[in-house]
N, C-alpha and C positions, 0 to 999 in steps of 0.2 A: 695516386697521390691526392690527398684531400685538398679541395679548392679553398684557397685562402684569400681570394679576392672579395672586397666588399661589393655589395650590389650598387650598380650605377643606375641612376634615374635618367631616363631619356624622355624629355617632354616634347610631344609632337610626333605623330605617326605619318608625316608626309614623306617625301623622298629622302630628305636628309636624315630624319629621325629613324626611319626604318633601316637605312643603310648603316647608320651609327650603331643601332641595336644589334644588327646582324654581325657587323665586324667585331664588336666586343664579344658577343656570345660565341662566335666560332673560335675565339681565342680563349675560351673558358671563363669569361667574365659574366656573372649573373646580371641580368638587366631587368629593370621595371620600366616598361614602355607605357607612358600615360598619354592619352589623347582625350580631348573633351567631347569628341563625337562618340556615340550618337546622343549623349546627354545634351550637348549644345553644338550648334553649327555656326560657322562664320557666314557672312552674307554671300560668300561665293561657293560654299561647299554644299553638296546635296546628298552624297552617298555616305553610308556608314563605314565603307571599306577604307583601308589604309592606302597611302600613296595615290590619292585621287588627283587626276589631272584636270585642272579647272579650265584651262584655256585650250591651247592646241594639243593635238595628240602626237605631234612630231617631236622627236628627240634630236633632231637636226642631222647634219651630214655625217657620213661614215668614212669617206675617203681621207687619206693621210695628207692631202694638200689642203685640208681644212682643219682648223684648230679643234672643231667639234669632233672630227674623226680621230684626231690624235688623242683627245681626252678619253674617247671610248676605248682606244687601245690601252691606255694607262689604267683605266678602270677595270678592264678585262684582266690585266696582269695582276691586279689586286683582288680578283675574285669578287667583283661587285654584284650584290644581289639585284640591285635595280637594273643594271645593264643586262644581266642574264634574263631577267623577267621581260625586259623590252625585246630582246632577241627571240624569246620564246613566243611572244604574242604579236609579232610584227604583222603589219599589213602593207600592201604595195605602196611605195612612195618614191620610186626612182632611186636617186642616190642618197636618200635620207632614211633614217630609222624612224618609222611611225608605228604606232601600236594601236591595238584594240583596247581602248582605255578601260573597259570593264574587265576584260580578261587579265589585263596588266595589273590592275588593282587587286583582283581576286587572287592572282598567283602570289603576289607579295604578301597580302594579308594571311594567306594560308601558310606560307613559309615562316613568317614571323610568329604567328600564333602557335604553330606546332613545334617550334624550337623549345627543347626542354629547359634551356637557361633563360628564356624570355617570358616574363610575366606581363600580360597586357591588362590595362585597367582603363576604364572610362571615368575620368574625373576632371573637374575644372581646377587647374592649378593657378593659384593667385599669388604665390610667393616663390622666391628662389628656393629650390629644394636644398635640404641639408645633405651633406656628403657629396661624393663625386657625382657630377651631373653634366648632361649636355642638353641645352635648350635649343630646340629646332622647331619653333612654333609658327614660322612662316611670316609672310608679309601682312597677314591679317590677325596678328596675335591679339588675344582677348585683352580688352582695356585694363582689367584688374592686374594681369600679369605684366602688361606694359608699364603700369604704374610702379610695380615692384622692381622691374628692370631699371626704370628711370631712377628710382631711389638708390639702387645698388651702384649703378654706373655713373650717375649724374644726369640730370634732366637734359642737358645740352648734347649728351652723347646718343640720344635716341631721336630718330627722325620718323615722321609719319607720312610724308609725301615724297615721292620719287619724281622730281622734276629735273631731268638730266638732259643736257645737250648732246648731240651726236659727237662721237670721237672717231677720228680718222688716223691712219698710220702716216708717219712722217715721210716714209720712203715713197708713198703713192702721190705726193704733192708735186705739182709742176713748179719747180723753183725758178724757172725762167719768168714766171708771172708773179710769184709770191715774193714779198720782200720782208726782211726783218727790221723792225724799227719800233721805237716808243714815241708817243706823242710829243712833239716839239723837241725831240732829241733828248728828253729828260730821262735820266736813269739808264739802266741797261736795256738793250733791245730784247725785251722779254716776249714780245708778241710777233707772230707771223701775220702778215697783212695781205689780204686778197683784194686788190683794187678793182673797182667797177667803173665803167663809163656810164653815161646816162642811159644809153640804149641797153647796155647789159643789165643795169639795175631795173629798168622798166620791164624787160623780158622776164627777169627773175621774179619781180613783184607779181606780175600777172600769173605766172605759174604757181607761185606760193598761195595766193588767195583763192585760186581755183582748184587746189589739190584736195584729195580725199582724206578725211580724218578717220582715225581709228575710233571705234565706238567705246564708250565708257560702260562699265558695269552699272547696274541700277543704283548701287550704293555709292557710286562715285559722282553721279550726275549733279548732285547739289554742292559738290566741293568747289571752292573758289581758290584759285592759285594766285591771288594778288601778291605782288612782290616778285613773282617769277612767271609772269604771263607768257603763254605760248606765243612764239614768234608770229604764227599765222593770225592769232587774235589781235596782236599789236598791229600787224599790217592791215587788218580789216578796218582800222580806225582812220585810214587815209593813206594815199600813195606815198606821201613824204614822211610818214611816221617813223619808218625804219631809218631813212636817211638822216633824220634829226635825232634818232635814238641809238640803238646798238650798232648801226652801220655808219654813224657820223664819221666823216673823214678829217675832221678838224685836227690840225697839228701833225698830219701824216703826209709826207711827200713821196710820191712814186719815183724811185731813182731812174726808171726808164724814161719818164717824161719830164721830170723835174717839176712836176705840178701836183697839186692836191687832187686826188681822184674825186669822182662824183659821190662815191660811197665806198666803204671798206668793210669787209668781213674780217674780223680778227680771230686768230687761232691762239689758244693758250696751251702751253706745255702741260701734259697730263701726268707724266711719270718721270722718275729720276733719270731714266735712260734716254729721255727725249725721243722716244720712238712713237709716242702717241700725242695727239693734239685735239682739244675740243673746240667746237665752234661757239665762241663767246656770245651769250644772249640768245641761243637757239634752242631753248626748251621747246618741245613741240609735241603735238598729238597727231601729226601726220602718220599715215600708214608707212610701214618701212619701205615698201617699194616706191612710194611717193617721195620719201626722203631722199632715196638714191637718185631719183629722176630730177627733182627740183634742186637739191643742194649741189648736184654735179654741174649745174649751170653757173656756179660761182667760179670766176677765173682762178685757175690753179687747182681746182678740185674736179676737173673734168673726168679724171680717172681715179678719183679718190677711193681708197678701200676703207669701208666703214667697219671699224673694230667693234663699235657699239652704236646702235641707232638711238635717237632721242626717245625718251619716255616721259610720260606725265600721268601718273596714276597713284591710287592709294597704296602705300607701301610702308611697312614698318621695318626699319633697318638701323643697325648701330653705326655710329661714326667709328668704324673699326680702329683706325689709328689711335684714337683716344682711349680705347678700351681693351683691344686685343693684342696678344703677342703671338709668337709662332704657334702654328697648328691650331689656331682659333681658340687658344686658352686665354682666359681673362688675365690681365696683367696682375701679378701678385697672387694668383690663385690657380695653379695648374689643374686643380680638381674640378673647376667649372669652365665649361666651354660653350660657345654658341656655334650653330651650324645652320645651313640653308640660307634663304634670302635674308633672314634676320641678321646674319653675320656680314652681309655686304657683298654677296655674290649674286649673279643674275642668271636665271635659266634652270631648266630641269636637271641636266647632267652636271652643271656646276654646283647646284645644291647637293646632289648626290656626292660629288667629289668632296665638298666641305664636310659632310657627315662622315665620310670614310676617313679623311685625314684627321678630323677631330677625335674620332674613336681610336684610331691607331696611336695617336699621340697620347691620349689618356691611358690607353693600355700600357704603354711603355712607362708612363709616369707612375702608374699603380705598381708596376714591377720594380720601380726604383732604377730603371735603366734610362740611358740617354734617349731623348725623343728623336725620331728620324728627321733629317733635313732633306726634303724632296727637291730642294734647290730651285732656282729660277730657270733652270733648263727644262723642267717638266711643267705641264699645265697644272698638275696637282699642286706643285710647289709655288708656281707663279701666282695662282689665285690666292693661296694662303698668304703669300707675301704681300699681295696688293692690299688686303684688308687690314694689314697692320703697319703699312708704310706711311709715315707722316705725309699729309697732303692738305693744302689749304682749301681744297675744293673736292673733298672725297665723294665719290659716286660709286654705286654698285657696279660690278664688272662681270662680263661673261668671258668665255674662253676665246682668245684670239692670239695670233702669233706675235702681236705687238707687245704683250706682257712678258714674253720669254726673254731670257738673256740673249743678246745678239751673238751670232756666230763669230768666232775669232778670225775668220777669213772671209773674203768676198766671194759671193756666188752670183753669177749672172742669171737673171730671169727669176721672176717671182715664184713660179712653180718649183724650180730647182731649189730655191732657197727654202721654201716650205718643206720640201722633201728632206733636205739636210737638217733643218731644225727638228723635224719629226724623228729622224734617225738618232740625233743627239739626245732627244728626250727619252726615247725608248732605251737606249744604252745606259743613260744615267739612272733611269728608274730601276732597271735590272740590277745595277750596282747598289742602289739604296736598299732594295728588297733583300739582297744577299748580305749586305753589311749589317742591317738591323734585324735580320731574321724575321721578315714580315709575311712569310707565306701562311702563317696561321696554323 
């Protein structure tokens, strides 16, 4: 039968773009994959190959008691090119999937360039493409295309710095120490409060100012994050700066003591399900291990599970809820989609997942068929839902169990609960694949 699909333009040959191109092509859709390399390089990229891993070579955990492991199972069920390349080029890394980054890139580049339905081009894209397209140009999107995206979506919909506080799961908090209250009892009790004594505050302060920072890329070193200063930078201005700033206890009474604490760390609800909370005012450049060590000193967070660690780096991403609908489609235009970190997901495999879901959704739209609903019971669906769900404080998100729909029954023990969530996700995805005929 003659192919009747129009050519889809995919801009960006990173993880999301390569996955999107592959998923479309394997379903019979011709693709023109455009990347500015080697004609032009971003400040972080050095290799002409596709799917270049700029930072770590780890694609994170593989076991099913970790959300990253569950995401890999889901990607495998959808025949992900990126995951198969990762598994074929793995290097020893314990329970994680780590890769030889050069072999990984070479394998993906070869697969994409040799596919008969994928045309690859090196061009600098400065405008939104005509016709069906997926834009997956990553966190360092070229300024000219950024301007075009800003004009199309609205300037306020495009962010250039990712200054995000850590996010913890609600169930991991010690609610015998944490209390819910608003200052002076005004309004609803929107915040969870972690009270500190003077000794606890001083111990926390000393650990914070002595903690190790993550290094910035050369192109980030001149950036100034005024208006959202890192908590450790604020603390360095004096021992009492935090106590009179983001940790001020004024108007909050600890019900255990009936008194105002010496300092208070506030947690704000992050999602509609109230399964995730972020640490208010805790944008940080601390290394992730240091965040776990230092922030676990906060009363109530001793055993906190971090769904996302704080980050503070150069990043271009959309305010997804203002721009995107289901399956990463632009509101009002199902033929245009964004994927990768530009869409508001965080991480290698998460970017891959967004490219896959965007491509499958676009494929169905091109056929005039209903788009798949991966639901909030799968990581694929929960990530896509996150980027289009209204939020007053939208932040990019990586895979974690906190974004999944909660189980309809109680399960004792975190490990057992994660296993049950994974079982439900796998069962749901198999049903979605069968219902929407997604085998390709």
